[in-house]
LUMSEKOL-978955 format. One record per residue (C-alpha): z, y, x; residue in three letters; residue number from 0. Coordinates in steps of 0.2 Angstrom, whole numbers. Layout:
<atoms>
Z/Y/X/rest/nr
Z/Y/X/ALA/NUM;
...
</atoms>
This chain:
<atoms>
Z/Y/X/rest/nr
-34/-67/-138/MET/0;
-25/-57/-151/GLU/1;
-9/-57/-141/THR/2;
-18/-51/-125/VAL/3;
-26/-37/-135/SER/4;
-9/-32/-142/ILE/5;
-1/-31/-125/VAL/6;
-16/-21/-118/LEU/7;
-14/-9/-133/PHE/8;
4/-7/-130/LEU/9;
1/-3/-111/LEU/10;
-12/10/-116/LEU/11;
0/18/-129/ALA/12;
13/20/-114/VAL/13;
0/29/-104/VAL/14;
-5/40/-118/VAL/15;
13/44/-122/SER/16;
16/50/-105/GLY/17;
1/61/-105/ALA/18;
6/68/-122/VAL/19;
24/72/-117/ALA/20;
17/82/-102/ARG/21;
4/92/-113/MET/22;
16/98/-126/LEU/23;
20/116/-124/PRO/24;
39/113/-127/PHE/25;
50/100/-118/SER/26;
51/84/-128/VAL/27;
59/68/-120/PRO/28;
46/55/-117/THR/29;
55/41/-126/PRO/30;
54/52/-142/LEU/31;
35/54/-140/VAL/32;
34/35/-137/GLN/33;
43/31/-153/ILE/34;
32/43/-163/ALA/35;
16/35/-156/LEU/36;
23/18/-160/GLY/37;
26/23/-178/ALA/38;
8/30/-179/VAL/39;
2/13/-173/ILE/40;
13/4/-185/GLY/41;
7/14/-200/LEU/42;
-12/14/-195/SER/43;
-15/-4/-191/THR/44;
-13/-21/-200/SER/45;
-7/-30/-184/HIS/46;
11/-33/-182/ARG/47;
21/-38/-166/VAL/48;
31/-53/-170/GLU/49;
46/-52/-159/LEU/50;
55/-68/-153/ASP/51;
73/-62/-149/PRO/52;
76/-74/-135/GLU/53;
59/-70/-127/LEU/54;
62/-52/-129/PHE/55;
79/-52/-121/LEU/56;
72/-63/-106/PHE/57;
57/-52/-103/LEU/58;
64/-35/-104/PHE/59;
83/-35/-99/LEU/60;
84/-44/-83/PRO/61;
72/-34/-73/PRO/62;
78/-17/-80/LEU/63;
97/-22/-76/LEU/64;
92/-29/-59/PHE/65;
83/-13/-54/LEU/66;
98/-2/-60/ASP/67;
110/-12/-50/GLY/68;
98/-12/-35/TRP/69;
95/7/-34/ARG/70;
112/14/-40/ILE/71;
121/23/-25/PRO/72;
134/11/-20/LYS/73;
146/23/-11/ASP/74;
146/36/-25/GLU/75;
149/21/-37/LEU/76;
164/16/-27/PHE/77;
171/33/-25/LYS/78;
172/36/-44/ASP/79;
175/17/-48/ALA/80;
191/20/-58/SER/81;
182/33/-70/THR/82;
166/22/-71/VAL/83;
177/6/-75/VAL/84;
187/16/-88/GLU/85;
170/22/-97/LEU/86;
161/5/-95/ALA/87;
175/-7/-100/LEU/88;
189/3/-109/GLY/89;
177/14/-119/LEU/90;
165/0/-124/VAL/91;
180/-11/-131/LEU/92;
186/4/-140/MET/93;
169/8/-147/THR/94;
166/-10/-152/VAL/95;
182/-12/-162/ILE/96;
183/6/-169/GLY/97;
165/8/-174/MET/98;
164/-10/-180/GLY/99;
178/-7/-193/PHE/100;
170/10/-197/LEU/101;
153/2/-200/ILE/102;
160/-12/-211/HIS/103;
170/0/-221/TRP/104;
155/12/-223/MET/105;
143/-2/-227/ILE/106;
152/-17/-236/PRO/107;
136/-27/-237/ALA/108;
136/-28/-218/MET/109;
148/-43/-213/PRO/110;
161/-38/-201/LEU/111;
154/-49/-187/ALA/112;
137/-40/-189/VAL/113;
146/-23/-189/ALA/114;
154/-28/-172/PHE/115;
137/-34/-166/ALA/116;
129/-17/-171/LEU/117;
144/-8/-163/ALA/118;
142/-18/-147/ALA/119;
123/-13/-145/VAL/120;
126/5/-148/VAL/121;
140/6/-135/SER/122;
129/5/-119/PRO/123;
122/22/-113/THR/124;
105/25/-104/ASP/125;
104/37/-89/PRO/126;
85/35/-89/ILE/127;
84/43/-106/ALA/128;
96/57/-100/VAL/129;
85/60/-85/SER/130;
70/62/-96/ALA/131;
79/74/-107/ILE/132;
87/85/-93/ALA/133;
70/86/-83/ALA/134;
71/105/-84/ARG/135;
90/106/-84/VAL/136;
98/99/-67/PRO/137;
112/88/-71/ILE/138;
126/89/-57/PRO/139;
124/74/-45/LYS/140;
142/68/-47/ARG/141;
140/67/-66/MET/142;
124/58/-65/MET/143;
131/46/-53/HIS/144;
146/42/-65/ILE/145;
133/41/-80/LEU/146;
123/29/-69/GLU/147;
138/18/-64/GLY/148;
144/18/-82/GLU/149;
127/13/-89/SER/150;
126/-1/-76/LEU/151;
142/-9/-81/LEU/152;
143/-5/-100/ASN/153;
125/-13/-102/ASP/154;
133/-29/-97/ALA/155;
150/-27/-106/SER/156;
141/-21/-122/GLY/157;
129/-36/-122/LEU/158;
143/-48/-118/VAL/159;
152/-41/-133/CYS/160;
136/-43/-143/LEU/161;
135/-61/-138/ARG/162;
153/-65/-145/PHE/163;
149/-55/-161/ALA/164;
133/-65/-164/VAL/165;
142/-81/-161/ALA/166;
155/-76/-174/ALA/167;
142/-72/-186/ALA/168;
133/-88/-184/LEU/169;
149/-99/-185/THR/170;
159/-89/-196/GLY/171;
175/-91/-185/THR/172;
182/-81/-171/PHE/173;
197/-85/-159/SER/174;
204/-72/-148/ALA/175;
211/-84/-136/GLY/176;
195/-95/-135/ALA/177;
185/-79/-133/ALA/178;
196/-73/-119/ALA/179;
194/-89/-109/LEU/180;
175/-90/-113/ASN/181;
173/-72/-108/PHE/182;
182/-76/-91/ALA/183;
169/-90/-88/TRP/184;
154/-80/-94/VAL/185;
158/-65/-84/ALA/186;
164/-73/-68/GLY/187;
151/-87/-67/ALA/188;
137/-74/-71/GLY/189;
143/-62/-57/LEU/190;
144/-77/-45/ALA/191;
127/-84/-49/ILE/192;
119/-68/-47/GLY/193;
126/-65/-30/VAL/194;
123/-83/-24/ALA/195;
104/-83/-30/VAL/196;
101/-66/-21/THR/197;
109/-72/-5/LEU/198;
101/-89/-5/VAL/199;
83/-81/-8/VAL/200;
85/-67/4/THR/201;
91/-79/18/ARG/202;
77/-91/15/ALA/203;
65/-77/14/LYS/204;
71/-70/31/ALA/205;
70/-87/39/PHE/206;
52/-90/34/VAL/207;
48/-72/40/THR/208;
56/-75/57/ARG/209;
46/-91/59/ARG/210;
29/-88/52/TRP/211;
28/-69/49/GLY/212;
29/-58/33/GLU/213;
17/-58/19/ASP/214;
19/-42/9/THR/215;
12/-49/-8/GLY/216;
24/-64/-8/SER/217;
39/-53/-3/GLN/218;
36/-42/-18/ILE/219;
33/-57/-29/LEU/220;
50/-64/-23/VAL/221;
59/-48/-28/SER/222;
52/-49/-45/LEU/223;
57/-67/-48/LEU/224;
75/-65/-42/ILE/225;
82/-57/-58/PRO/226;
73/-70/-69/PHE/227;
79/-84/-58/GLY/228;
97/-77/-59/SER/229;
96/-75/-78/TYR/230;
89/-93/-81/LEU/231;
102/-101/-70/LEU/232;
116/-92/-77/ALA/233;
111/-96/-95/GLU/234;
109/-114/-90/HIS/235;
127/-115/-85/PHE/236;
132/-105/-101/HIS/237;
136/-90/-91/ALA/238;
130/-72/-94/SER/239;
112/-70/-88/GLY/240;
114/-51/-90/ILE/241;
129/-50/-78/LEU/242;
119/-62/-66/ALA/243;
105/-50/-66/ALA/244;
116/-35/-63/VAL/245;
126/-43/-49/SER/246;
109/-49/-41/ALA/247;
103/-31/-41/GLY/248;
119/-25/-33/VAL/249;
119/-39/-20/THR/250;
101/-35/-16/MET/251;
106/-18/-8/THR/252;
118/-26/4/PHE/253;
106/-41/8/ALA/254;
92/-30/12/GLU/255;
103/-20/24/ILE/256;
104/-35/36/SER/257;
87/-43/33/ARG/258;
75/-28/33/GLN/259;
58/-31/27/ALA/260;
42/-23/35/LEU/261;
40/-4/31/ALA/262;
24/-7/21/VAL/263;
32/-20/11/THR/264;
46/-9/6/ARG/265;
35/6/1/MET/266;
23/-5/-9/ARG/267;
38/-14/-17/ARG/268;
46/2/-22/ASN/269;
29/7/-30/SER/270;
28/-9/-40/VAL/271;
46/-8/-46/TRP/272;
43/10/-52/ASP/273;
28/5/-62/MET/274;
38/-10/-70/ILE/275;
52/1/-74/GLN/276;
41/14/-82/PHE/277;
31/1/-91/THR/278;
45/-9/-98/LEU/279;
55/6/-104/ASN/280;
39/13/-112/GLY/281;
34/-3/-121/ILE/282;
52/-5/-128/ILE/283;
51/13/-136/PHE/284;
33/10/-142/VAL/285;
39/-6/-150/LEU/286;
53/2/-158/LEU/287;
41/15/-167/GLY/288;
29/1/-171/GLU/289;
43/-9/-180/GLN/290;
50/5/-190/MET/291;
39/4/-206/PRO/292;
44/-14/-209/ASN/293;
62/-11/-203/ILE/294;
64/3/-215/LEU/295;
57/-7/-230/ALA/296;
70/-21/-227/GLY/297;
84/-8/-224/ALA/298;
81/0/-241/ARG/299;
84/-16/-250/GLN/300;
100/-19/-240/THR/301;
106/-2/-245/VAL/302;
103/-5/-263/ALA/303;
115/-20/-262/ALA/304;
129/-7/-257/THR/305;
126/3/-273/GLY/306;
117/17/-265/HIS/307;
99/16/-270/SER/308;
93/33/-262/GLN/309;
85/31/-245/PRO/310;
94/47/-238/TRP/311;
110/36/-237/TRP/312;
102/28/-222/LEU/313;
102/46/-214/ALA/314;
120/48/-218/ILE/315;
125/31/-211/TYR/316;
116/36/-194/ILE/317;
124/53/-193/LEU/318;
141/45/-196/VAL/319;
139/32/-183/ILE/320;
132/45/-170/VAL/321;
147/57/-175/ALA/322;
159/42/-173/GLY/323;
152/38/-156/LEU/324;
152/56/-150/ALA/325;
170/58/-156/GLY/326;
176/42/-147/LEU/327;
167/46/-131/ARG/328;
174/64/-131/PHE/329;
192/58/-134/LEU/330;
190/45/-121/TRP/331;
183/56/-108/VAL/332;
196/70/-111/TRP/333;
210/57/-109/ALA/334;
202/49/-94/SER/335;
201/66/-85/LEU/336;
219/70/-90/LYS/337;
225/54/-82/PHE/338;
215/58/-67/THR/339;
223/75/-66/ILE/340;
241/68/-68/LEU/341;
237/55/-54/ARG/342;
231/68/-43/GLY/343;
247/79/-46/ALA/344;
258/64/-42/ARG/345;
250/62/-26/ARG/346;
251/81/-22/GLY/347;
233/84/-24/MET/348;
228/100/-33/GLY/349;
216/95/-46/VAL/350;
209/109/-57/GLN/351;
208/106/-76/SER/352;
190/104/-81/PRO/353;
181/115/-92/ASP/354;
179/109/-110/TRP/355;
160/111/-109/ARG/356;
160/98/-95/LEU/357;
169/85/-106/ILE/358;
157/89/-120/ALA/359;
142/88/-108/ALA/360;
148/71/-102/THR/361;
150/65/-120/SER/362;
133/71/-126/VAL/363;
125/64/-111/ALA/364;
130/46/-117/GLY/365;
112/44/-124/VAL/366;
107/27/-131/ARG/367;
91/20/-126/GLY/368;
81/5/-120/ALA/369;
96/-7/-118/ILE/370;
102/-3/-136/THR/371;
85/-7/-143/LEU/372;
83/-22/-133/ALA/373;
100/-29/-138/GLY/374;
98/-26/-156/VAL/375;
81/-34/-157/LEU/376;
89/-50/-150/THR/377;
99/-53/-166/LEU/378;
94/-70/-173/PRO/379;
82/-71/-187/LEU/380;
92/-84/-196/ALA/381;
110/-92/-197/LEU/382;
113/-110/-191/ASP/383;
110/-116/-209/ASP/384;
93/-108/-210/GLY/385;
97/-93/-221/THR/386;
91/-76/-215/PRO/387;
103/-67/-203/PHE/388;
113/-55/-214/PRO/389;
107/-36/-214/THR/390;
97/-39/-198/ARG/391;
84/-26/-203/ASP/392;
98/-13/-207/LEU/393;
106/-16/-191/ALA/394;
90/-13/-181/ILE/395;
86/2/-191/PHE/396;
103/10/-189/LEU/397;
102/6/-170/ALA/398;
85/14/-169/ALA/399;
91/29/-178/GLY/400;
106/31/-167/VAL/401;
94/31/-152/ILE/402;
83/44/-159/VAL/403;
97/56/-165/VAL/404;
106/54/-149/SER/405;
90/59/-139/LEU/406;
87/74/-150/VAL/407;
105/79/-149/LEU/408;
106/78/-130/ALA/409;
90/87/-128/SER/410;
96/102/-138/LEU/411;
114/102/-133/ALA/412;
114/98/-114/LEU/413;
104/113/-109/PRO/414;
116/124/-118/VAL/415;
132/115/-111/LEU/416;
126/114/-93/LEU/417;
119/132/-92/LYS/418;
130/142/-81/GLY/419;
143/128/-80/LEU/420;
154/130/-65/ALA/421;
156/112/-57/MET/422;
169/106/-45/PRO/423;
162/108/-27/PRO/424;
153/92/-21/GLU/425;
154/87/-3/PRO/426;
139/93/7/ALA/427;
127/79/13/ARG/428;
118/89/26/GLN/429;
131/87/39/ALA/430;
131/68/36/GLU/431;
112/67/37/GLU/432;
111/78/53/ASP/433;
124/67/61/SER/434;
114/51/56/ALA/435;
98/59/63/ARG/436;
106/63/80/VAL/437;
114/46/82/ALA/438;
98/37/77/ALA/439;
88/48/90/ALA/440;
100/45/104/GLU/441;
99/26/100/ALA/442;
80/28/101/ALA/443;
80/37/118/ILE/444;
91/23/125/ARG/445;
79/9/118/ALA/446;
64/18/125/ILE/447;
72/20/142/GLU/448;
75/1/142/ARG/449;
58/-3/137/HIS/450;
51/9/151/GLN/451;
60/0/164/HIS/452;
55/-17/157/ALA/453;
37/-13/157/LEU/454;
38/-5/175/ALA/455;
46/-21/182/GLU/456;
33/-33/173/ASP/457;
17/-23/176/HIS/458;
20/-10/189/GLY/459;
12/8/186/GLU/460;
29/15/183/ALA/461;
22/33/183/ASP/462;
11/29/168/LEU/463;
25/21/158/TYR/464;
37/35/163/ALA/465;
25/48/157/GLU/466;
21/40/140/ALA/467;
40/36/137/GLY/468;
45/53/142/GLY/469;
33/62/130/GLN/470;
41/51/115/VAL/471;
58/54/121/MET/472;
55/73/122/ASP/473;
51/72/103/LEU/474;
68/64/100/TYR/475;
77/77/112/ARG/476;
69/91/102/GLU/477;
75/83/86/ARG/478;
93/83/93/ILE/479;
92/101/99/GLU/480;
86/106/82/GLY/481;
68/110/87/LEU/482;
53/107/76/SER/483;
44/91/79/ASP/484;
27/94/87/ARG/485;
11/83/89/GLN/486;
8/77/106/SER/487;
-9/80/113/ALA/488;
-8/64/123/ALA/489;
-10/54/107/GLU/490;
-28/59/108/THR/491;
-30/53/125/ARG/492;
-31/35/133/SER/493;
-12/33/132/GLY/494;
-12/33/113/GLU/495;
-9/14/112/ARG/496;
6/15/124/LEU/497;
13/30/115/LEU/498;
12/21/99/ARG/499;
22/6/106/ASP/500;
35/18/113/PHE/501;
36/26/96/ARG/502;
38/9/87/LEU/503;
52/5/100/VAL/504;
61/21/95/GLY/505;
59/18/76/VAL/506;
66/0/78/LYS/507;
81/7/88/ALA/508;
84/20/74/GLU/509;
84/7/61/ARG/510;
97/-3/71/GLN/511;
108/13/73/ALA/512;
107/16/54/LEU/513;
112/-2/50/LEU/514;
127/0/61/GLN/515;
132/16/53/MET/516;
130/10/35/VAL/517;
140/-6/40/ARG/518;
154/4/46/SER/519;
152/16/31/ARG/520;
150/31/42/ARG/521;
135/37/30/ILE/522;
132/35/12/GLY/523;
118/25/3/SER/524;
108/41/-2/GLU/525;
107/46/16/THR/526;
102/28/21/VAL/527;
89/28/8/ARG/528;
81/45/13/LYS/529;
81/41/32/LEU/530;
74/23/29/THR/531;
60/30/19/ARG/532;
56/42/33/GLU/533;
56/28/46/LEU/534;
45/18/34/ASP/535;
32/32/33/LEU/536;
33/34/52/ALA/537;
31/16/56/GLU/538;
17/14/43/ALA/539;
8/29/52/ARG/540;
10/21/69/TYR/541;
4/4/64/LEU/542;
-10/11/54/GLY/543;
</atoms>
């Protein structure tokens, strides 16, 4: 009963934090409000949440990473794939190595393996936190897409590095050759398992739907189970459950293209996943605040072992780590952009040198968030011999401090850096969207005409079907001609059912046209998502 009460209390705290963040007269990121509220809870109550690292990792990370992989715009990700990979893999490895040695040098009481583990968990970035910070300062779309793609991949790469660092801390040994082979298996098998689980589940779901119809509730529940199933199966084969969850989410996008669910299922499923994302991210930050008093007490004892008894040394450690992360990120982004410019020059492309503020904004936007906290809380409680895991509380406190400071720094610096910043021109999406609408409308007209003729041949009364079909086709012709959509008075007459049938035929044809365009890569994922939502709303209205 006590566990249920704690869970309900945490959920209430997440709701209250959202309301408080909106009530404040000045802009404060919601994660900071949630951390503060959690700290108040930790100081004012005698109850403490005992976190099991493995259970925490299993409950929070798979759904969050799965959703990131599912919703990230795939075409934008592929367009900037080289930049994303450089940030998500190269920068993570440099951060783990460079910051690991820096942290161990700065805090000798922290073993090198634990320092690498701490560096690994502070390497992933969190675009959700950036979005919360920049709610009043629009971030350029391309920068946001790069940050999202980087976060998707560096979450996985950082947590895989964490796994090796923890293994080294537990065993006391580390072999670069064995680690490389193990990494190849962990990464490759994890990615393959995530893809396989998603394809098998979606194909089975589509088969059942074709034979016996679709149940919205079960479809939503299946989507919730996929990340957990991928994670558990990968861990069973000693592969990366994190990478399995990410690849399952990415595969879900392509699997859904060819095996469309009902419109009402997609709309309700999106709402459920929005709620899950908000809840899990909120609980993580509230838990961070709730754990802070105990973590701070243990960290002070660890600092004393280094010869620094004053608690303000903790603040110095955090500031040095944040400065090191920002410096490494700035240098890496600058070097990456320089190489991009050189490659463009060799190809004869005139690439303009970016403003230093753009590099600084990209560096500051590398905010740490829920994944960093979730990763550091998974540090084991004890070594293999039963002794406490060395400097665990200090590592958790430093990671929490990095999250808070990076949030505050980004909330203060991003508006200044982005204000009046001239960004490279981005390709307009309106022409692509208009072209997709015209192609879908033309496909709908052809489908309605075929449906007209089929009904007339089967039932006669050609004039009735011609009139109803003509009214619906007129709406599509007006869309093609750029005229405003208008409500037909016939919908209130006896032909309402027939009009609805013709409209549904048109919607189905539009979906097929969109499917063909996205398969041939004539339109991007953002355009597909927008038009699919419009079709879902139209279909739900006609079926209602």
